[in-house]
C-alpha positions in Angstrom: 260.3 193.4 202.1 257.2 191.3 202.9 253.9 193.2 202.7 250.2 192.4 202.6 247.6 194.2 200.5 244.0 193.9 201.2 241.6 195.8 199.0 237.6 195.6 198.9 237.8 194.0 195.5 240.3 191.4 196.4 238.3 190.4 199.4 235.1 190.2 197.3 236.9 188.0 194.8 238.0 185.6 197.4 234.8 185.4 199.0 232.9 184.8 195.6 235.6 182.3 194.5 234.9 180.5 197.7 231.2 180.4 197.3 231.5 179.2 193.7 233.8 176.2 194.9 231.1 175.5 197.6 228.3 175.6 195.4 230.0 173.3 192.8 231.0 170.9 195.6 227.4 170.8 197.0 226.2 169.9 193.4 228.7 167.2 192.9 228.1 165.1 196.1 224.1 166.0 196.2 221.7 163.4 194.8 219.0 166.1 194.3 219.6 166.6 190.4 216.5 165.0 189.4 213.6 164.4 191.8 211.1 161.5 191.2 207.3 162.0 191.3 206.8 158.9 194.0 206.3 159.8 197.4 207.5 157.7 200.3 206.1 157.9 203.7 209.0 157.3 206.1 208.3 156.7 210.0 211.0 157.8 212.3 210.4 157.3 216.1 207.2 159.3 216.6 207.3 161.3 213.4 206.2 160.6 209.7 207.8 162.3 206.9 207.5 162.3 203.2 210.6 161.5 200.9 210.9 161.4 197.3 213.4 159.4 195.4 216.1 161.4 193.6 219.1 161.0 191.4 222.5 162.9 191.2 225.7 162.5 189.0 226.7 159.4 190.9 224.5 159.3 194.0 220.7 158.5 194.5 218.1 158.4 197.2 215.5 155.4 197.1 213.7 153.1 199.5 215.6 150.1 200.3 214.3 147.4 202.6 211.6 149.6 204.0 214.3 152.2 204.6 214.9 155.5 202.9 218.6 155.6 201.7 220.8 158.1 200.2 224.2 157.2 198.9 226.3 156.2 195.8 224.7 153.6 193.5 226.7 150.4 193.0 229.3 151.2 190.5 233.2 150.7 189.9 233.9 154.4 188.6 234.2 155.1 184.9 234.5 151.3 184.2 230.8 150.7 185.2 228.4 149.5 182.7 226.3 152.3 181.0 223.1 150.7 182.2 224.1 151.4 185.7 226.2 154.6 185.3 225.3 156.5 182.1 227.9 157.4 180.0 226.8 160.9 179.8 226.8 161.2 183.7 230.4 159.8 183.8 231.5 162.5 181.4 229.5 165.2 183.5 231.1 163.9 186.5 234.6 164.5 184.9 234.2 168.0 183.7 232.3 169.1 186.9 235.1 167.6 188.9 237.7 169.3 186.8 236.0 172.7 187.3 235.7 172.0 191.0 239.3 171.2 191.4 240.4 174.3 189.3 238.1 176.6 191.6 239.5 175.3 194.9 243.0 175.8 193.5 242.1 179.5 192.6 240.7 180.1 196.1 244.0 179.6 197.4 245.7 181.8 194.7 243.3 184.6 195.5 244.9 184.6 198.8 248.4 184.7 197.4 247.7 187.7 195.6 247.5 189.7 198.8 251.2 189.4 199.2 252.4 188.6 195.7 251.5 190.1 192.4 253.3 188.1 190.0 255.2 184.6 189.5 257.8 184.3 186.6 256.9 187.6 185.2 253.3 186.6 185.0 250.2 188.5 186.8 248.8 186.0 189.3 245.5 188.0 189.0 245.4 187.3 185.1 246.4 183.4 185.6 243.9 182.9 188.4 241.2 184.6 186.6 242.1 182.7 183.3 241.8 179.6 185.6 238.5 180.5 186.7 237.1 181.1 183.3 238.4 177.6 182.5 236.4 176.3 185.5 233.5 177.9 184.5 233.6 176.4 180.9 234.2 173.0 182.4 231.1 173.2 184.6 229.2 174.6 181.7 230.0 171.5 179.6 229.1 169.2 182.5 225.6 170.9 182.7 225.1 170.2 179.0 226.2 166.7 179.3 224.0 166.0 182.2 220.5 166.4 180.4 221.8 164.3 177.6 221.8 161.3 180.0 217.9 161.8 180.9 217.0 159.1 178.4 219.2 156.5 180.2 217.5 153.4 181.8 218.3 154.5 185.2 216.7 157.7 184.7 213.6 156.2 182.9 213.0 154.1 186.0 212.8 157.2 188.2 211.3 159.7 185.8 209.0 157.7 183.5 208.7 158.8 179.9 212.1 161.0 180.0 214.6 161.8 177.3 217.4 163.8 176.5 216.6 167.3 177.9 213.2 166.3 179.0 212.9 165.1 182.6 209.5 163.4 182.1 207.7 163.3 185.5 210.9 164.3 187.3 211.3 167.7 188.7 214.7 169.7 188.5 216.5 169.5 192.0 218.3 172.3 193.8 221.7 170.6 193.3 221.5 171.4 189.5 220.9 175.1 190.3 223.9 175.0 192.7 225.9 173.8 189.5 224.6 176.8 187.5 225.3 179.2 190.3 228.9 177.9 190.6 229.3 178.4 186.9 227.9 181.9 186.9 230.2 182.9 189.8 233.2 181.3 188.2 232.8 183.5 185.2 231.9 186.6 187.4 235.2 185.9 189.4 237.1 185.7 186.2 235.9 189.3 185.4 236.4 190.6 188.9 240.2 189.4 189.1 240.8 192.3 186.4 239.2 194.8 189.0 241.2 193.2 191.9 244.3 193.4 189.9 243.7 197.3 189.2 242.8 198.1 192.9 246.1 196.3 194.0 248.1 198.4 191.5 246.4 201.8 192.6 248.8 204.7 192.9 247.8 205.1 196.6 248.6 201.5 197.4 252.1 201.7 195.8 252.7 205.0 197.7 251.8 203.2 201.0 253.8 200.3 200.2 256.8 202.6 199.4 256.4 204.3 202.6 257.2 201.3 204.4 253.7 199.9 205.4 253.7 196.3 205.6 249.8 195.8 205.8 247.7 197.9 203.5 244.1 198.1 203.6 242.4 199.9 200.7 238.7 200.1 199.7 
């Protein structure tokens, strides 16, 4: 018989898993990892705005032909010369993308646990929690690799006298903190998965399922 079990812990697990994936995705696509010290004055119609150049894992914001432009810098993926796309940034991109992909997959599995508890004799909660811990580790490695590239020529042009783990004149942007938040939530979700499993296996839930209820809410 098909049944759906929705508990408060499972709902929290799903929401936090979704937030972790969204924070990590924001970090991947954003150029706001390092923000340069220079200030550009950009005139747009009747308004004047201040803009700062910035650099992300594979994107940047800078002035081009009197226009402030944000987008990917010229590169051909992982085969790009390290002077254009630093090797440390390539490795960072690989690991954070791996973590993001894993988190996105686990979001769907947190939904599956509402109607199915195991697959091939293995607990879906445990498998999903383990995958989220793996995603957290992958993002943590990426966060370690990115500062190693702060001595690259591209970063030196933006930040001045920078080196590994020292951003020079640059400020740390919000995108890096998003990655830290995604990593922290990934580890938290791995722990919450254990609580979500115990809530789904609660004796009250089992009795209600055995009584024939197909939709069970339990806080």
